[in-house]
C-alpha positions as CSV (number, residue, x, y, z in Angstrom):
1,M,-0.1,-0.4,0.1
2,A,1.5,3.3,-1.1
3,S,1.9,6.0,1.8
4,P,-0.3,9.2,1.4
5,R,1.7,12.1,-0.4
6,R,2.4,15.1,1.8
7,P,2.0,18.8,0.0
8,V,4.9,19.6,-1.4
9,E,5.9,22.9,0.9
10,V,6.9,25.7,-1.2
11,T,9.2,28.3,0.2
12,P,8.8,31.8,-0.7
13,L,10.5,34.5,-1.8
14,R,11.0,38.0,-0.4
15,I,11.7,40.6,-2.5
16,G,15.1,40.5,-3.1
17,A,15.2,36.9,-3.9
18,L,12.7,37.8,-6.6
19,A,14.5,40.5,-7.9
20,R,17.5,38.2,-8.2
21,E,15.7,35.2,-9.3
22,S,14.0,37.2,-12.1
23,G,16.8,39.7,-13.1
24,V,15.0,43.3,-12.5
25,K,15.5,45.7,-9.5
26,L,13.8,45.8,-6.1
27,S,12.1,49.2,-7.5
28,T,10.6,47.4,-10.7
29,L,8.9,45.1,-8.7
30,R,7.7,47.9,-6.9
31,F,6.8,49.6,-9.7
32,Y,5.1,46.3,-10.8
33,E,3.0,46.0,-7.4
34,R,1.8,49.4,-7.4
35,R,0.6,49.1,-11.5
36,K,-1.2,45.8,-10.0
37,L,1.0,43.5,-12.2
38,L,2.2,41.3,-9.3
39,L,0.7,41.0,-6.0
40,P,2.9,39.4,-3.4
41,M,1.0,36.2,-1.8
42,D,1.9,37.1,1.4
43,R,4.0,39.3,4.0
44,S,5.7,38.2,6.4
45,E,5.6,38.8,10.1
46,S,8.1,42.2,9.5
47,G,5.9,43.6,6.9
48,Q,8.1,42.0,3.8
49,R,6.6,40.8,0.4
50,L,6.5,37.1,0.3
51,Y,6.0,35.8,-3.7
52,G,5.2,32.5,-5.0
53,P,7.3,30.0,-7.1
54,E,5.3,31.9,-10.2
55,A,6.7,35.1,-9.4
56,A,9.8,35.2,-10.8
57,I,8.0,33.5,-14.3
58,R,5.9,36.5,-14.6
59,V,7.8,39.2,-13.6
60,R,10.1,37.8,-16.9
61,F,7.0,37.2,-19.0
62,I,6.4,41.2,-18.7
63,R,9.8,42.5,-19.1
64,R,10.1,40.4,-22.2
65,S,6.5,41.6,-23.0
66,Q,8.0,45.3,-22.9
67,E,11.0,44.1,-24.6
68,L,8.7,43.1,-27.6
69,G,7.2,46.3,-28.0
70,F,4.0,46.1,-25.5
71,T,3.1,48.5,-23.6
72,L,2.3,47.6,-19.3
73,K,-1.7,48.4,-20.0
74,E,-1.4,45.5,-22.9
75,V,0.4,43.5,-20.5
76,S,-1.8,44.1,-18.1
77,A,-4.0,42.9,-20.2
78,V,-2.9,40.0,-21.9
79,L,-2.2,39.2,-17.8
80,A,-6.0,39.4,-16.7
81,L,-6.7,37.3,-19.5
82,T,-4.2,34.3,-18.3
83,D,-5.1,34.8,-14.9
84,R,-9.1,34.0,-15.1
85,R,-8.7,30.2,-15.1
86,G,-10.6,28.6,-18.5
87,T,-9.7,31.8,-20.5
88,P,-10.1,30.4,-24.3
89,T,-7.0,30.5,-26.0
90,R,-9.5,33.0,-29.0
91,D,-9.1,35.6,-26.5
92,V,-5.4,36.0,-26.1
93,A,-5.1,34.8,-29.8
94,R,-7.4,38.1,-30.7
95,F,-5.1,40.3,-28.5
96,A,-1.9,38.8,-30.1
97,E,-4.0,39.1,-33.6
98,A,-4.5,43.3,-32.9
99,K,-0.7,43.4,-31.9
100,V,0.4,42.5,-35.0
101,Q,-1.7,44.6,-36.8
102,A,-0.6,47.3,-35.2
103,I,3.0,46.2,-35.4
104,D,2.1,46.0,-39.4
105,A,1.0,49.6,-39.4
106,R,4.1,50.9,-37.8
107,I,6.1,49.0,-40.0
108,D,4.5,50.5,-43.1
109,D,4.9,53.8,-41.6
110,L,8.5,53.4,-40.6
111,R,8.8,52.2,-44.5
112,R,7.4,55.4,-45.7
113,M,9.7,57.7,-43.2
114,R,12.8,55.8,-44.8
115,R,11.4,56.7,-48.6
116,A,11.1,60.0,-47.2
117,I,14.5,60.4,-46.1
118,I,16.2,58.7,-48.9
119,T,14.1,60.8,-51.2
120,L,15.5,63.8,-49.4
121,M,18.9,62.7,-49.1
122,A,19.0,62.5,-52.9
123,E,17.2,66.3,-53.2
124,G,20.7,67.2,-52.0
125,F,19.6,67.2,-48.1
126,C,19.8,70.8,-46.5
127,P,21.4,73.4,-49.5
128,P,22.4,76.2,-47.3
129,D,20.1,79.2,-47.0
130,T,17.0,77.5,-48.2
131,V,14.2,75.9,-46.3
132,C,15.7,72.5,-45.2
133,P,13.3,69.9,-47.0
134,I,13.9,67.7,-43.6
135,Q,12.4,70.0,-41.6
136,A,9.7,71.1,-44.2
137,S,8.3,67.4,-44.5
138,L,8.7,66.5,-41.0
139,G,6.6,69.5,-40.0
140,A,4.0,68.6,-43.1
141,P,0.2,66.7,-41.8
142,A,1.6,62.9,-41.3
143,P,-0.5,60.9,-44.1
144,Q,-3.8,58.9,-42.0
145,A,-2.9,54.8,-42.3
146,K,-5.9,53.0,-44.5
147,R,-7.9,52.0,-42.1
148,K,-9.2,47.8,-43.2
149,P,-13.3,48.2,-43.4
150,R,-14.7,45.8,-40.4
151,A,-16.6,42.9,-41.2
């Protein structure tokens, strides 16, 4: 007869240990806490924040998402989706699709900027005693991005 399994005890991480494990500063963790992106699971008797083992994964997710261009508001929305039990994958997929569309729009903007700068450079850049075409071009109203009609 097998012996009953005892639950595995998890040693909570203090904020300093979490900072070291996740590669961020203490101030970053406190900032995430103020933004409700990361919450301690408890506090010690002396009032120190205590985090569960999943906290380091969450912090690395937040940092990596920021590196990929997600805003903290977007990260918060994704975390809210994934924190809910039973969140359909399609909800996260819709969020990702919207981000891809925003990235594509930004790429289009960057390509237009690149073409404009190359054209301006070919025109002689900024001849002396004239209005610099780069300044004139950058001061002009931006072209509106074409929007896809909603289905």
